[in-house]
C-alpha positions in Angstrom: -39.3 -21.4 51.5 -41.5 -23.9 53.0 -41.1 -27.7 53.0 -41.8 -29.6 50.1 -42.6 -33.5 50.6 -42.7 -35.4 47.2 -46.7 -36.8 48.6 -48.0 -33.4 48.6 -45.7 -32.8 44.9 -47.1 -35.1 43.1 -50.3 -36.7 42.9 -50.6 -40.4 42.4 -53.0 -39.9 39.5 -49.5 -37.9 37.4 -47.4 -41.0 38.5 -46.8 -43.3 35.1 -44.8 -46.0 35.5 -44.3 -47.3 31.9 -44.1 -44.3 29.7 -43.7 -44.0 25.7 -42.3 -40.8 24.0 -39.5 -40.6 21.3 -37.8 -37.9 22.1 -37.6 -34.8 24.9 -40.3 -32.5 23.1 -42.8 -35.1 22.6 -42.3 -36.3 27.2 -43.1 -32.8 28.0 -46.1 -32.4 26.1 -47.4 -35.6 26.8 -47.4 -34.5 30.3 -48.1 -31.5 30.2 -51.5 -32.7 28.9 -51.8 -35.2 31.7 -51.0 -32.6 34.1 -53.6 -29.9 32.8 -55.8 -31.9 33.2 -55.6 -33.1 36.7 -55.2 -29.4 37.3 -57.5 -28.1 34.7 -54.9 -25.6 32.9 -54.5 -24.6 29.8 -52.8 -27.8 28.3 -50.6 -25.5 25.2 -50.2 -22.1 27.6 -48.7 -25.1 30.0 -46.1 -26.6 27.2 -44.9 -22.7 26.1 -44.4 -22.2 29.7 -42.0 -25.6 29.6 -40.4 -25.0 25.9 -39.2 -21.1 26.4 -37.8 -22.1 28.7 -35.2 -22.9 26.3 -32.5 -25.5 25.9 -35.3 -28.5 27.0 -31.4 -30.3 27.3 -30.7 -28.1 30.8 -33.5 -30.2 32.3 -30.6 -33.0 32.4 -29.6 -33.8 35.8 -27.9 -36.6 35.6 -27.8 -40.8 36.7 -30.9 -40.8 34.6 -32.8 -38.0 36.0 -35.3 -34.9 34.7 -36.6 -32.2 36.0 -38.5 -29.9 32.9 -39.9 -27.2 35.5 -41.8 -23.8 34.7 -43.8 -21.6 36.2 -47.4 -21.8 34.8 -50.2 -18.4 35.6 -53.2 -20.5 37.3 -50.9 -22.6 39.3 -51.8 -22.1 42.9 -49.6 -24.5 44.8 -46.1 -27.0 43.1 -47.2 -29.5 40.6 -45.1 -32.5 39.7 -45.6 -35.4 37.9 -43.4 -38.6 38.1 -42.5 -40.6 34.7 -40.7 -44.1 34.3 -39.5 -44.3 30.7 -39.8 -47.8 29.2 -36.7 -45.9 26.7 -34.9 -42.8 28.4 -35.1 -39.9 26.8 -32.0 -38.1 26.0 -31.9 -33.8 28.0 -28.1 -33.8 27.9 -27.4 -33.9 31.2 -23.1 -33.5 31.9 -22.9 -37.6 32.5 -24.4 -38.0 29.1 -27.1 -40.6 30.9 -30.2 -40.4 29.4 -33.0 -39.8 31.9 -35.4 -42.9 32.3 -36.6 -41.2 35.5 -38.5 -37.6 34.7 -40.0 -35.0 37.9 -41.6 -32.1 35.4 -42.9 -29.6 38.2 -44.7 -26.8 37.9 -45.1 -23.6 39.8 -47.2 -21.2 40.8 -46.1 -17.6 38.0 -46.7 -15.7 41.2 -43.9 -17.8 43.4 -40.4 -16.2 41.7 -38.1 -16.9 45.0 -39.4 -20.9 43.8 -37.6 -21.4 40.3 -35.8 -18.3 39.6 -35.3 -17.6 35.7 -38.4 -19.3 34.5 -40.7 -17.7 32.1 -44.6 -18.1 33.5 -47.0 -17.9 30.7 -50.1 -16.6 30.7 -53.0 -18.8 30.0 
């Protein structure tokens, strides 16, 4: 797989330096709406793809970082966003720290090597 650079992954319009969300589900909904609007995707299909991953606590990396991710039909290349949370959101990281930095990533459904174990959702 080729290298992915942050500048190519996250469009500046999808950077949110002060985002409010009461919980991880609401956060994913907000970010899905922003990304869908930016990429011309179906917002509901995008949310279903992330939520179909099951327990959203599996996205907590630790040290205040969470990386929700999924494959989505209609995405032609990796698409990311970035949010700094006003109030950290619990993603169930092993270290017990809530995430104040969230990097959601959507990958093309056709490229299963990018994110093993994700579920592609058709719009």
